[in-house]
N, C-alpha and C positions, 0 to 999 in steps of 0.2 A: 465542414471538414477540411476543405481546401484552405480556408483562411487560417484555421488552426494549424495546419501543416506549415504554412508559410511563416506564421508567427514563431512556432517552435523552432523551425530551421534557422530563423534569424537570431534567436536567442542563443542557440547552440553555437552558431558561427561566432557570435560575440565572445562566448566563453573560450572558444578554441584559439582565438587570436590574442587573447589577453595572456601575458606571460605569468608564470606561476608566482614570480616575485611580487607582482602587483597585488595578488590575493593576500600575501603575507603582510604587506604594508598598507592594505586598504583601510581607509578611515570611513566607517559606516555613518550614514545619517543618524541623528540622535533625536530622541523625544525630549520633551521639556524638562524631564528629570535626569537627562544625561545618559540614558541607556540606549543601546543600539535599536534603531527603529525597524521592527519586523512587520509592521502593519502592511496589509495589502492582500492581494490574491496571488497564490503561488500554485505551481503545478509540478508533480513528480512523474508525469507521463514519460515513459521510456520503454524501449524494447529490452533494456537491462532488467533482469528479474532478481527476486530475492536470492534464489539459489542458482548456481551455475548449471546451465544446460550441458548435457554430456557432449554436445557438438563442439564445445570449446575446451581447450586444454589448459588454459591459464586465465588468471584474473584480468590481465591487460591484453588488449588487442593491439598489434603493431600497426604502423601506418599502412603497411602492405596488406594487412588483413581486414582493416576496418571497412573499406569500400565494398569488398566482396561479401563480407559477413552482413553488412547492412542491406545490400541488394537482395541477398538470398534469404533474408529473414522471412518466415512465413507471413508476418503481418504485412510487409512490403510487397510480397508476392500477391497477397489478397488485394491490396490496393491497386496493383497493376493489372489484375485480371478481372476484378469484380466491376460490373457496370453500374454499381451504386444504386440500382433500382430495388425498392423494397420487394417487389414481386419478380425480380430478375433472376439471373442465373445464380447458382450457388457459388460461393467463393472457392478459389483454389487453396490448397494447403492441407497438410495431413494432420495438423494439430487442432482441428476444429472440435468444439465440444460435442458431446453426444446429443443427437437430435438436430444438429445443424441449425440452431435457433437464431443465430446472428450472422448477417453478412457484413461486409466491410463498411456498409452505410451506417451500421448501428454501433460499431465499436471504435474506440479512439485511445488505444494504449500508448500511442507515440510511435515515432518512426526512426528514432536515433538512439544509439547507445548512450548511457549516461557518462558524463565526463567528470571525473574527480581528480583534483590535483593535476590536471592536464592529461589524464590517462583515460582511454576508453575502456570502461569496465564491463565484464561479462556477468558479474553478479554483484549484488550489494554486500553480501557476506564476504568479509575479508579474513575472519578467523572463526573457524578453522580455514586453513589455506586452500582446501579443496572446494570451498564455496558451498558446502552442504550443511544442512542443519544437523547437529550432533545428537541425535536422539539417544536416550537411554533405552534399556530393554522395556521399561514400563511405558516410555513414550512411544516406542514402536507398537506395543500392544494396544495402546490407546488409539493410535491412528488406524490400526486394522479394525478395531471395534467400531470406530466412527464410520469407516467406510461401509461396514456391514449394516450399521444402524441406518445410514442414509439410503440404503437400498430397500428399506422398509417403508410401506405406505399405510401403516396401521392407524396413524393419527398424526396430528400436527407436531407432537413432541418428537417424533422420529425423523422429521425433516430437518435439513441443515438450517442453521441460523440465518444464512443469507437468503434462503428461499422463503423463510418466514418474515423477512424484512426486519429482523432484529439487529443484525450486524453482519457486515462482510468480514470483520476482523482485520483484514489487511489494511484497508484504507483508514479506518477509524484509529486503529492502533490501541495501545502502543505495541510494537513500533508501527509507524505509518508507511505502508508500502503500496506502490502503484499496482494497477490492475487493468482489466479490459477497457474500462471507460470510467468517467466521473473521477478524474484524478486531480481535481482542483480543490484548493483549501483556502480558507480565509482566516487570517490571523488578526485578532483584535487585542490590543495591548494597552494597559493602564499601569500606573505605578504599583498597583496592588494585585493585579490579575493579568493573566494571558489566556485568551480563549482560542482554541484550535478547532475550527469548524470545518467539517468535511462535507463535500458535495454528495458523496455516496451515503444514502439513507439519512442525510442531514443531521448527523450527530455533531455535538459540540462538547469538547472537553474543557471545563472551566478549571484553570490551574491557579490556585492562590500562590502568591510569592511570599517567601520568607515565613512559611507556616510549617507546623509540624504535622505529621500523619496522626490522624485520630481514628482509633479503632471504632468501628460502627457495628451496630447490631445488624444493619442491612448494608452489605457491601455493594458498591457500584459494580455494574457489569464489567466496565472497562478499568476497574481499579480506582484507587484514590491517588490522584496526581498532585504533587506539590512542586514548586519551582523556586529557583534562586539564580542570581547572576554570578558567574565565575569569570570575572573580568568582562569581556565583551561577548561571552557565550551564555546563552540561556540554558540552564540545566533543569530538566524535569525528571523527577523520580516518582515512579508509580509502584505501589504495593496494594495489598488488601483486595485482590481480585475476587470477583464473584465466582461461584461454582460453574456457571455456564461458560466461563472463559476457556475451560478445558476443551470445549467443543468448537472454538474459533479456529480460523485458518492456522494461526500460530497458537498452539495450546499452551496455556499457562495455569499452573496450580495456584491454590490460595496462598502459597508461600513464595511465589515468584516475586522478583524485583526487576523492573526495566528502567534503565537510565538512558535518557535522550539528551542530546546536545545540539543546539541550534546556533550556528555562527554565520553571520552575514559576511560573505567574502567578496562580494561585488554588488553593484547596483542590481544585477540580474540574478543573483544566486545566493541561496542559503545552503551551507554545508550542514547535512543532517547525519549525526552519528548516533548509534544505539547499541546498547549492551544488554543482553538478557541473562539473568542468573536464575536458574530454576533446576535444582538438583533432582526434582521429582521426575521431570520429563526429558531432561537433557544430561548428557554425560559430562559436560563442561560448560562454563559460560561461553557465549558466542557473541560476536561483534560485527557490526556492519557500518558501511559508509554510503550515504546516498545524497541526493541534492534536490532542492526545490528551485524552480525557475520562475522568475516574475512573469506574470501573464496579464494581458488586458481582458481576458475572459471573465465572465461573471459566475458566481456560484448560484445556481438556480435551485428551485424546490425539487426535491426528489420524492415524488408522491408514491412511496412504497411503505406499507405498514402491515402489521400482522393481520389486519382485517381484510387485506386485499383478496378479491374474489379468486385470484389464481390458485391460492392454497386450497380453498374449498373445491375448486375445479379439479385439482390434482387428486384429492382424496375421493371425490365422486367418480373420477375416471378409474381409480383403483378398485372401487367397489363394483363398478360395472364390469371391469375385467374379471374380477373374481366370480361374479354372477355368470358371465359367459362361459368361464371355464368349468362351471358346475353343470352346465346344460348337456 
């Protein structure tokens, strides 16, 4: 944990001292076929979140605000007060998940706000300007229904996709958003394909380049992604989402389209932009800007699968609770 903190801090410092003009004139390393080289391991760990927290009034934190906001962030409070022992004291902070299942030893969301174009951002969403997801009425109804469903323990189908080790939604994407831990990604690149491999649940999106979408009888859970180069920017368009995607952290209908743009702006950073178009669940298209930072960390196996004993334990516990209530 401490080594990760030092590495991330060093990378952030590198980004902060580089002038904005250098990003605009940056010449990226290139592959043998002349395309920008995105190969490597990258991290989007950050205390910046997809949506803007109500504690912040604007997208950008001023120089006067950034130090105080960073020190007072609940994750940094946890790191400062937790003894990092597995069986030690519970961490401080009011935003802990129900059940208090993780202390600061187990989570690694990052310790710094994301920097985009030299600005400390409070949310990745930039449009709408309030930094919030613009749900349609049907989208709000869906989220309420999913919350109610996730409170049921009748069977595995009623449990969230993440709990079933099928998908966390956010990390795998699209779009690919940071979370509590496992924020590393490996990018593999050839002239004909780009592979976006996530550490969380070890998913890999295989993106063919210069290919057309092909309607399939069986639609992939995360949609069908195709890519192309727009100058020095890799553009990935994803459509044909499977029906389970509506239950992901970012709900997407079968008619949704997600556009992602990957632009290497320095040796240490990829600018990541995304736009979601889905008139079913959202009142307007919405757009975000995030970043991936180069890291020396490795992407390790994530041994979570739907046969994990935790799910059967959860259901068995629910049956026992029902039995006890009938006594």
